N, C-alpha and C positions, 0 to 999 in steps of 0.2 A: 472476596472484597467487594461484594455487591454495593453499588452506589458510590464507589470510590472514583471521584473526579478531581484529582489534585490540580493545583495551580500549574499553568504552563505559561511562563513569561518569556516570550521570544527573546527580548533584549538580554535577559539574565542568562539564558542557556544557549544563546545563538552559536557560540564557538563550539560547544559540545555537540549540538544538533548537527552542525556541518561536519564535524569530525566523524560522528557516528554514521552520518549519511554516506560518507566516502568509504568507511569501513564496510558497510553493508553493500556497496557497489562491488568491492573486491570479492566478497562472498557470492553476490548475485552473478557476477561475470563468470565465476567458476561453475555455477549451476548452468548458466547459459552454454558454456562450452561442452558440457556433458550430456545435456538433456535434449532429446528429439523435439523439434518444433511443435507447439501446440497452438491452436487457433488463439488469436488475440494476445499472443505473448504470455499465455498463462503458465508456460513451462519455466519461466525465469523468476517467478515471484518468490517471496519469503512468506512464511506463515507465522502468526503470533502464537506463542506458547505460554504456559504458566510462568516460564522464567525469562522469555525474551522473544527471539525470532529465530526461525529454522529454515534451512533450504529444503528439508525433507531429504530422502535418499536420492543421491545423484549417481546414475549408472556410468561407470567407466569400464574400459575393457578388462582390467585386472582386479577391480575392486569396486564396491559400492561405498560412496563417501557421503558423509553428512556434516554440515556445519551448523552449529548452534551458538547464537549469541545469548549468553546468560547475562541479562542486564541487572539481575539481582546481585549476583556475585562478582560481576564485572570481569568476564573472561569469554573468549571465543573457544569453543571446543570443535576440533576437527576429528572425526572418527570414521574408522572402517571396521569391518568385522574382526580384525586382528589387533588393532592398536588405536590409541587415543593421543592426541597432542592438544595442549592448551596454550593460548596466548592471552596475556592480560589486556583488558581494555583500560587504557591509561593515557595520560597526556604523552604527547610525542608527535612524530610526523607520520604522515601517510606513506612516505617512502619506506620508513622502518617497518611499519605494519605490514605493508605489502611484502617486504623482504622476509619478515618472520612467517607470514602465511605460506609463501612459496617454499621456504626451507622446511616447514612442517609437512607440506605435501610431499616433498622429496623424502623425508624420513618415513612417511607413510607408504612410499612406493607408488604414489599417484602422479602421473605425468599429465600435466595440463598447461596449455598455452592460452592466455586470454588477451583480449584487447585492453590495453592499459589506459586508454583514454576514457575518463568518466563519461557516462551517458547523461543526457538532458542537462548538462551543466556547461554552458558556453564559456569558452576561454579557460577551462579547467586544465591544470597540468596533468600529464600522465602520472600514474601512481609512483613510479620510480623517481620521478623528478620533483615530486611534491614534498620538499624537505622543510617546509615551514613547521614550526612548533605549534601544536594545536592542544587546547585544554581538553580535559575530560572530567566533568563533574558527575560523579557516580550517582549522587542523590538525584540530580536533574534527569539523568537517564532512567533511573528507577521511577520517578514521577511520570515520565513519558510513557513507560511501559505499563504502568497502572492505568493511565488514561487510554491507552491503546486497547487494553483488555476491556475496559468498560465500554468503549465504543464498539469493539468487535462483538461483544455480547449482544448489543442491540442490533447490529447488522446481521448477525446470525439468526436472530428471531425474525427479523424482517424477511430474510431470504426464505424462510419456511412457507411463506404465504404465496409462492409463485410456482406454477407447474411448468412453465415454458423454459427455454434455455436461459440459464443464469450462471454467471461466474461463481467460483468460490469467493468467500471473503478472504482477500488476500492483500499482501503488502508489496507495493512496487518500489524496488530500491532506486530506480532511476528518478522518480519524482517524489520519493520518500513519503508515500501516503498509503493509507488503508483504502481499499476500494471494493465495491460490489456493483455488478452490472446486470441488468435484465435486458432481454432481447424480444423484439416483436415476432421474430421468425422470418422477416423479409430482408433481403439484401439492401444495402445502402449505396447512395451515390459515391464514387471514388473520392476518397479524402485528398485534398490538395497537398498535404504534407506541410513542410516548412517549419516544423518544430525544431528549435535549436538543440543540437547534440543528439538528434534522433534521425536515423536514416528514413527517408520518405517511403521506402518499401515496407519498413516495419510499421510506420503509421498507417499506411493504406490497408495493410493486413489487419491491424488492430481494429480499425473502424470499417470493417467490410460489411457489417449488418446494422440495421436500425437498433438503437440502444437508448436506454435510460440508465445513467450511471450516477452513483453517489459515493461519497468518500470522506475521509478525514485527513487533514494534514496539520502538522505541528506549527507550521509558519515558514515564511521565507522572507528574505530582505524585501522583495516586492510586495509582499502581503504579510506584514510582521505580527501575526497573531494566529493562534490555533483556531481552526474553523472546520465546520462540516460544509460540504458542497454537493450540488446536484446539477446535472446538465443533460442534454440530449445530443445525439448524433443521428441524423443531421439536425441542425438547429431548426426548431419549429416556430413558425410565425405565431405570435401571441403567447409563447411560453413564459416570457418575462412579465406578462400581465396576469398570469394566474393568481388566484387567491390563496396564496400560501400563508399559513398563520404566522403572525408576528411572534417573536422578534426576528424571524427570517426575513431576508430582503433580497431583491435582485440586484446583482452587480453587473451593470451593463458592460463595463470594460472587459470583463472576464467572460461574460455570457453565461453566467451560472447564478443559481440561488445559493446564498450563503447563510449559514447559522452559526454565529460566533459561539466558540467552545465556552467562553466565559458566561454566556447567557444560559447555556445548558447546565453547567455546573452550579449556577446560582438558582436554578429552578427548584420548586418544591419537589418535583419528580422528574429528574434529569432524563431517565430512560423513556418516560412517556413523551416528553418534548421531542427528543431525537427521533423516536419512532414515528411520531406525528409528522415531523418534517420529511422523513424518508417516504412515508406513505403519500402525503400530499403532493410532493414533487413528482413521484412516480405516476400518480393518478392523473395529474395534469398532462404529463408526457403521453401517457397511454390514450387519453381522451383526444388530445390534439392530433396524435399520430394515427388515430383510428385503429388501435390495437384490438384484437379479439379478446377483451378482458374476461368474458365468461369462460372462455377455453383456457386462458393462461393462469388464472388466479384460483386460489383455494384458501380455506381457513388457516390461520397460523398453526403451526405444530404445537402439540402438547406432549410432554415427556411420557413415554411408554403407551401412547394411544396411536394406533395405526390410523392413517387417513381413510375415511370411509369412502368407498367406491361403488 
């Protein structure tokens, strides 16, 4: 589905997005409980797939578990090497979804205890107490999935042009966004923390090294539209004044460059516009931060062609 950039109207699918966000948090916390800590919380993420999102294999003492959100057929699969369980993605409460997931794990013989308080969502009820009925628009979830795959394709291409330390292209269930991060190789000042719903020690570990990060989120009530973003840690003097090609713009309240998803999907070449945004925001960060660009960068990857050394 190259070039598939469907409409994402936050107001129209807000309830479904929030429902799906919480469902991915349940799965993500199961991964968190079973996976050894990896720098920058990379061990907790989900990964886009051709059908939705996956935890990848989670090592538990008696079994390897994997959870897969199939956003095309609207179900969650929980699988070990011996058995499979499925749960429909449908309207209902998070309390019922959480109970169904835990019951499925019990039938699979996987024992796990998770923190049921949602992460990065201030004032959210614990999963077993969230009995509010929530919608689930399967078509909206499929549109989000297609947009996610289109964005991920460009992010993966962008990632091939960097030799230094870089994150995978992955999906954070806490903030419900796709992200990719490049690092200068130097340590960063200790982060002050203070993010709602996120322990300070997690934040400090996540931002332990200088970085230029970019990502894609489908919207929030505070920022009610889908958008791509880019920022640095630590914040760099003059970064907001960098000459980033329009229609991208600096959002001073957030301290990030923003490229609205609707501008990308309306462009004659959406992939080129997004790739240009990723490259320009990174280059500004690397130049202002005095990164060793000659040592860190390389030509973008080409299928079946090894990088020349």
